[in-house]
Each structure stands twice: as C-alpha cells, then as structure tokens.
Steps between C-alpha positions, in 0.01 A plus 500: 500500500519723802212731560431804729166516668301782660388524858147381408659173366712464808195548726302236298775244583570602860181530714580826682381856463705766329595658833599158642720442202682831556531425864662170417742676261582754782560208741729321243259208465431567132728662245474852360361569155695600192429865412505572132467825317139643499450437868408141477592246761540133398610174646679218307239230460764226563606656823140520625447137410822404677394690813163316496681160458733585798201589718331170412819301565544672838145430608515137388821447692347648809203260471715186430589334832760273336683795345476698821647219703762442225600867537508473879726188468723670254538806732573269795774315301651824385515629860651169614766521225582855602562390856720206394708696261804679644 
C-alpha cells in the first residue's frame, strides 16, 4: 500500500534541516512534494525510500575500490571500442 508522508516524516528519515531539504529540492537533488487540497505538502513514502536507497548505493560504490576499478576498466574498454569502430 502506497502512503504519502508529511515533511516531518521526511526529515526523520533524511538527516537534514527543513531549509536544507528545500534547497535540495531547488537544486534538483530531491524531488518536489505532492500538493493536495487543503494546503498540505506530501511525499510518496516509497519514493523517499527509493531516494535513500539510491544514496546508499552511490556511497557504497564510491567506497568500494573493486567496483571503482571495474567502472574505470569498463570506461576504458568502451573508449577503446569507440576508437576501433568505424
């Protein structure tokens, strides 16, 4: 069941201040809330959870030297393939 959560719930999950959250939204680093009648702003809970998961995966990949070297190798092979192809 999908659920909409309020800003207080978002801020419990993401350790930033309210102003930092809105700065992230303005910079395109976090998604905008859904505005419903009555002036409430809400975020889909599953989207907040997915954003958190993506942040963790990005951080883990940056910390993993094997994955980092694998990405570099893949980029090198791709560049080499592009040079070889007509």
